[in-house]
C-alpha positions, 0 to 999 in steps of 0.5 A: 890908410889907402892914401898913405900907402900910396904916398909911401909908394910914391916916395918910394918910387921916386927914390928908386927912380932917381937911383935908376935915373927916372925922368922927371916926366915919369915921376910926374906921370906916376904922381898923376896915376897916383892921384887918380887911383886915390880919388877915382872909383875903380869901376865907374871912374867918377869920384870915390867915396873919400873925395865926394865926402870931403867935398860935401864936408868942405860944402858944409863948412862954407855953408856955415860960414856963409861963404857959399852958393846954395847947395842941395844933395841927391842920394841915388840908389839903383833899384832892385840892383840885387836882382841885376847881379842875380840875373845877369851876374856881377859882369852885368851888374858892373856894366849897369853901374858904369852906365848909370855913373857915366849918365850921372856924370854926363849931367852933373857938371862943375862946379857940381859933383857926383861920386859913388859912395858904395855898392849901387849908391851915389851922391850928388852935390848940386849948387842949385836953388830949390826951383833949378833943382826941381827942373834938373831932377825932373830932367834927370829922372827922364833921362834915367828912365829912358837909359838902357844898359846893353849887355851881352844880347840883352838890354837892361832897363834900370830905375833909381830912387833918389832923396834930396836935402838942402844944405840950410836943413842941416848942421852936419854933412852926415845929417844931410846925408841921412835926411837925403837918404831917408 
């Protein structure tokens, strides 16, 4: 529904723009802006739920066709996030989410991808074999543990829990997510 609304808004903007002399450059800016809004988590700036799950579906389809690199997923959940919101308010919680997303985004580069799937949950798709994933996850855990979020006059230290599932363990993306979530 959201993407249909964006397409309608885009078409309306272009039609109105043509009537009002909207330049092609401005049309391109509108298209870019709408694309960003449709694919990016508004708070954190990383891929949104729809994009990361679509990417996962595509990866699972390639895996079934054997047209793939081995991949795994990791689901991250910020520990005791409700306590962060209760202690520092939603503004503090937002800073924690943005900081955590930035850390993940800095560490997880193309062709891998990370997205926010809801609340304090994030999903990463990693094209790595078992050994390189273990090393990557170990390094990432250390970086998460060292991450301190500055909020007002306070340092907020967070931890996160995560689960891993490998593509060959599952026939569907939803089963793969369920396995990583457990």
